[in-house]
Structures are given as structure tokens and as C-alpha cells.
C-alpha positions in Angstrom: -5.0 -93.3 -59.2 -4.2 -92.6 -62.9 -0.8 -91.0 -62.4 0.7 -93.5 -59.8 3.8 -95.7 -60.2 3.4 -99.4 -59.7 6.6 -100.7 -60.4 10.0 -100.5 -59.5 12.2 -98.2 -61.5 14.2 -100.0 -64.1 17.7 -99.0 -65.1 20.5 -100.9 -66.6 23.7 -101.9 -65.1 24.8 -98.1 -65.0 22.1 -97.7 -62.5 23.2 -95.1 -59.9 25.0 -93.1 -62.4 22.1 -91.0 -63.8 19.5 -91.4 -60.7 21.4 -90.6 -57.9 19.7 -88.0 -56.0 22.8 -85.7 -55.6 23.1 -85.4 -59.5 20.3 -82.8 -59.2 21.7 -80.5 -56.9 22.2 -76.8 -57.7 24.9 -76.0 -60.4 28.1 -75.7 -58.9 31.0 -73.4 -60.2 29.0 -71.3 -62.1 31.0 -68.2 -63.4 29.4 -64.9 -64.4 30.8 -65.6 -68.3 28.7 -69.0 -68.2 25.7 -67.7 -66.7 25.6 -65.0 -69.4 26.1 -67.8 -72.3 23.4 -69.9 -70.9 21.1 -67.1 -70.7 22.3 -66.0 -74.3 22.0 -69.5 -75.5 18.5 -70.4 -74.2 17.0 -66.8 -75.3 18.5 -67.3 -78.8 17.6 -71.1 -79.4 14.8 -72.1 -77.1 11.0 -71.3 -77.9 9.0 -71.7 -74.8 5.1 -72.7 -74.3 3.0 -73.4 -71.6 0.0 -75.4 -72.1 -2.6 -73.9 -69.9 -6.0 -75.1 -69.1 -8.9 -72.4 -69.9 -10.5 -70.7 -67.2 -7.6 -71.6 -64.9 -6.2 -68.0 -64.1 -4.6 -69.5 -61.1 -2.3 -71.9 -63.3 -1.5 -69.0 -65.7 -0.7 -66.5 -63.3 1.9 -68.9 -61.4 3.5 -69.8 -64.5 3.7 -65.9 -65.5 5.4 -65.4 -61.7 7.6 -68.5 -62.1 8.8 -67.9 -65.3 9.5 -64.2 -65.2 11.6 -64.6 -62.3 14.0 -66.5 -64.6 13.6 -64.1 -67.5 11.8 -66.7 -69.5 9.3 -65.5 -72.4 6.9 -68.0 -73.2 3.6 -68.1 -75.2 0.3 -69.9 -74.0 -1.1 -73.0 -75.9 -4.5 -73.5 -74.6 -5.5 -76.9 -72.7 -8.2 -78.6 -74.1 -11.6 -78.6 -72.1 -13.4 -81.7 -73.0 -16.4 -81.2 -70.4 -18.6 -79.1 -72.5 -21.2 -80.3 -75.0 -20.2 -80.8 -78.3 -16.3 -80.3 -77.5 -15.4 -83.7 -78.7 -17.0 -83.2 -81.7 -15.3 -80.1 -82.5 -12.1 -81.8 -81.7 -12.9 -84.3 -84.4 -13.9 -81.4 -87.0 -10.7 -79.8 -86.4 -8.6 -82.7 -87.0 -7.0 -82.3 -83.3 -8.5 -86.0 -82.8 -7.5 -88.2 -85.8 -10.4 -89.5 -88.1 -9.5 -93.3 -87.5 -9.9 -92.9 -83.7 -13.1 -94.7 -82.6 -14.1 -93.2 -79.3 -16.9 -95.8 -78.7 -14.5 -98.8 -79.1 -11.9 -97.0 -76.7 -14.5 -96.1 -74.0 -15.5 -99.8 -74.1 -12.1 -101.0 -73.5 -11.5 -98.6 -70.7 -14.5 -99.3 -68.8 -13.7 -103.1 -68.9 -9.9 -103.0 -68.8 -9.0 -99.8 -66.8 -12.5 -99.0 -64.4 -10.4 -96.8 -62.1 -9.9 -94.1 -64.6 -13.6 -93.6 -64.7 -13.5 -92.2 -68.3 -11.2 -90.9 -70.9 -12.2 -87.5 -71.7 -9.5 -85.9 -69.6 -7.1 -88.1 -71.2 -8.2 -87.1 -74.6 -7.9 -83.5 -73.7 -4.6 -83.9 -72.5 -3.5 -85.6 -75.7 -5.2 -83.1 -77.9 -3.5 -80.2 -76.1 -0.1 -81.6 -76.5 -0.9 -82.3 -80.0 -1.9 -78.8 -80.7 1.1 -77.3 -78.8 3.5 -79.4 -81.1 1.6 -77.9 -84.2 1.7 -74.3 -82.8 5.6 -74.8 -82.2 6.1 -76.0 -85.6 4.3 -73.0 -86.9 6.5 -70.8 -84.7 9.7 -72.4 -85.5 9.2 -71.8 -89.3 9.1 -68.1 -88.3 11.6 -67.7 -85.7 14.3 -70.2 -86.8 14.9 -70.9 -83.3 16.0 -74.8 -83.4 14.5 -76.0 -79.9 11.0 -76.5 -78.4 10.2 -76.3 -74.8 6.8 -77.4 -73.7 5.6 -76.9 -70.1 2.5 -78.1 -68.2 1.0 -75.2 -66.3 2.1 -77.0 -63.1 5.8 -76.8 -63.6 8.2 -75.3 -61.1 11.6 -74.6 -62.4 14.8 -74.8 -60.8 16.2 -71.1 -59.6 19.5 -72.2 -61.9 17.3 -73.9 -64.7 19.2 -72.2 -67.8 22.4 -72.8 -66.6 21.4 -76.7 -65.9 19.8 -76.9 -69.3 22.7 -75.3 -70.9 25.0 -77.8 -69.7 23.0 -80.9 -70.2 22.5 -79.7 -74.1 25.9 -78.6 -74.5 28.0 -81.4 -72.3 25.7 -84.6 -71.8 23.0 -85.1 -74.2 24.0 -87.2 -77.3 23.9 -85.3 -80.5 21.2 -87.7 -82.0 18.4 -86.5 -79.5 15.0 -85.4 -80.7 12.9 -85.7 -77.5 14.1 -84.8 -73.9 11.6 -85.0 -70.8 13.3 -82.9 -67.9 11.4 -85.2 -65.5 10.3 -88.7 -65.7 8.8 -91.2 -63.2 9.7 -94.7 -63.3 12.4 -94.3 -65.5 13.5 -97.2 -67.9 16.2 -96.9 -70.3 20.3 -96.8 -70.6 22.4 -94.1 -68.4 24.1 -91.9 -70.7 25.4 -89.4 -68.0 25.0 -88.2 -64.6 21.5 -86.6 -65.3 20.3 -88.4 -68.3 19.2 -91.7 -69.5 18.1 -93.0 -73.0 14.5 -93.9 -72.9 13.4 -97.6 -74.0 10.1 -99.4 -73.3 9.9 -102.4 -71.0 9.6 -105.0 -73.8 8.2 -107.7 -72.0 4.8 -105.9 -71.3 1.9 -106.1 -73.4 1.5 -104.4 -76.6 -2.1 -103.6 -76.2 -1.0 -101.5 -73.4 1.8 -99.7 -75.4 4.1 -101.2 -72.6 2.7 -98.7 -70.3 4.5 -98.6 -66.8 8.0 -96.6 -67.3 9.0 -93.0 -68.3 5.8 -91.2 -66.8 5.1 -87.5 -66.7 5.4 -84.5 -69.6 5.7 -81.8 -67.1 8.6 -80.3 -69.1 9.3 -81.7 -72.9 12.0 -80.2 -75.1 12.0 -81.3 -78.9 14.2 -80.6 -81.8 12.1 -78.2 -83.7 13.0 -79.8 -87.1 12.0 -83.4 -85.9 8.6 -82.2 -84.4 6.6 -82.9 -87.7 7.8 -86.3 -87.9 7.3 -86.8 -84.3 3.8 -85.5 -84.3 2.9 -87.8 -87.3 4.2 -91.0 -85.3 2.2 -90.1 -82.7 -0.9 -89.6 -84.8 -0.5 -93.1 -85.9 0.7 -94.9 -82.4 -1.1 -92.8 -79.8 -4.7 -93.1 -81.0 -5.3 -96.8 -81.1 -8.9 -97.2 -80.3 -8.2 -100.7 -79.0 -5.5 -99.4 -76.5 -6.5 -96.5 -74.7 -3.6 -96.4 -72.6 -1.7 -95.3 -75.6 -3.4 -92.0 -75.4 -1.3 -90.7 -72.6 1.7 -88.9 -74.4 4.3 -90.2 -72.0 3.3 -93.8 -72.4 3.1 -93.0 -76.5 6.7 -91.3 -76.4 8.0 -94.4 -74.6 6.3 -96.6 -77.3 7.9 -95.1 -80.0 11.3 -94.7 -78.3 12.8 -97.3 -80.9 12.0 -94.6 -83.8 12.5 -91.3 -82.0 15.7 -90.7 -80.1 14.3 -89.9 -76.6 16.1 -89.1 -73.5 14.7 -88.1 -69.9 15.9 -86.8 -66.5 15.1 -89.2 -63.8 12.8 -87.7 -61.1 15.2 -89.1 -58.4 17.2 -86.0 -59.0 16.9 -83.5 -56.3 15.8 -80.9 -56.8 16.6 -81.6 -60.5 15.6 -79.3 -63.2 11.7 -78.9 -62.7 9.0 -80.4 -60.5 5.2 -80.2 -60.2 3.5 -77.7 -57.7 1.6 -80.5 -55.9 -1.9 -79.3 -57.3 -4.1 -82.1 -58.5 -4.3 -83.4 -61.9 -6.9 -81.8 -64.2 -6.7 -84.7 -66.4 -7.5 -86.9 -63.6 -10.2 -84.9 -62.3 -11.9 -84.8 -65.7 -11.6 -88.4 -66.0 -13.5 -89.0 -62.8 -16.3 -87.3 -64.3 -16.8 -90.2 -66.6 -18.0 -90.2 -70.2 -21.8 -90.0 -70.0 -23.0 -87.5 -72.9 -19.4 -87.3 -74.0 
């Protein structure tokens, strides 16, 4: 399938420091004062967005239910439906798909090199949805002045002590240079920097024409420094939309590929329960890809 992990997890000599399952346990020793501080910090500093596919009221209602239990207010950033006639043309016209991207070439290479995908329309929809969410977050940050942006995909489930865990991670653990944080990554590759965290790096010996695909997968919950988002989005516009390398369209692959240009950190998915996990529903991106690209 399009989301499976085919290779072992690669961590450096500090392996075990940041991928030990017990490091994802419920936050211990939380005082009422710390819980209040975490709530206040989160509400004052973090703007939250949920990328929800149009027509998926079940997904929207699930997000409303889960986030309201944690007193997390959020804005909806629409997912992109590329199954309807003319949808891709509209994305091109709006600039959501960069003008340099050659769809026909990307489709040809995808059919040749990745026939198991079925097509790339779902992947393009996912890529443009994240791109739109970033643009919305940039505009929002100019108004709210909140320094952090947190984007969830609509199948994200949050730990009951999510705010405290995130508060501790940002306050005590993540290096000050960070610009991107993935709250759950599969097949982690990088350098452990704490009990819950690694600094992402690509696997250098993998081919460039795959954007070194094979590690640090998933974008279930992504946090960004708001003032870094314009630069990150510009880098992705250049490096994500390679017509000759459609694997780069996956935003997790593209972010790992540019990790030498962007300080990118991630929480390994081996932590249990960790910060977030998915609700076990089928991937909309993969389902749309399996429709193929006829009449796209």
C-alpha cells in the first residue's frame, strides 16, 4: 500500500533514548499549576487548524468531539477533492499547483515507477490541502500574532494530556532552532535529541529522484513556527513539485528531503500512547489514488 513502511527504523547511536515506548506514557507529576500553565500557554501561543475533506461530516464531527474534550478551538482548512471534473484545472488557475509542475510527466513516471499507487490525484489533493492550510495559517498569524501553528489531519486522535505533553516538549526539550515539528512519525531517521524527540535527516544513500523516500512518514499533526512558514512553503513549492519525481509530492517525503535547510524535529511513533495517533480509518489519499488518473 501507499503508506506502508518497508524499511527498518534508522536512528543513530542514541537509539533507545527517543524511541523507547515508555517515553510516550501519560505525563507524570502534573500539578494543578502546571496544568493551568499548559492551558494558558497553548491558548495564547498556538493556532490550530484541521484539514477536513469536503463532504466528510463524519470526520468533521469526530474532530469537533475530540478537540472540544480538550478545550482546543480550531479552524477548518478544507481538504482538496480532485475527483470532480475540472478540479485540477481549478487548482492550477488558483496557484495551488505551481505553474512549473508538468502533470503528464508526473503521471507517466508514476505509472512506470510506482504502479502500485494507481494514480497521483489523491497525492496531489493532499499536497495542495497542506499547501492551502499553510497559506491560511500565515494569514491568520498576521492577525492573531500567535507564534505557533498546529495543523491536524482529520483522522488525528489526541492524548488526554496533550496540552501538558506539548507544553513540556516545547518548553524543556525541543532545541530553540526548531521550525517544524511532527508529533508522530513512522520509520524515524535522525539524531535523538531528547526522550521524545529526534532531529530529522534524510537517508543520504537513497536516490535523489525519489526525494530519498523511506523515512519520517506521516503528517498527522504538524507544528510550525509561524514566522518560518512563508520560507518553508516557498521551499516546498520548489522541492515538492518535481514532475520527474512524483514521490516528492508527499509532504512528509518533501519535508524530510529539505531537512538540511529547515530545522525539523519529530516524535517517533514507537512512543505509546505518545501525543497523537490516527483513528484507524482508511486513507482518503490512497483511496483516491486507486481510482486512477483517467480523465484527470
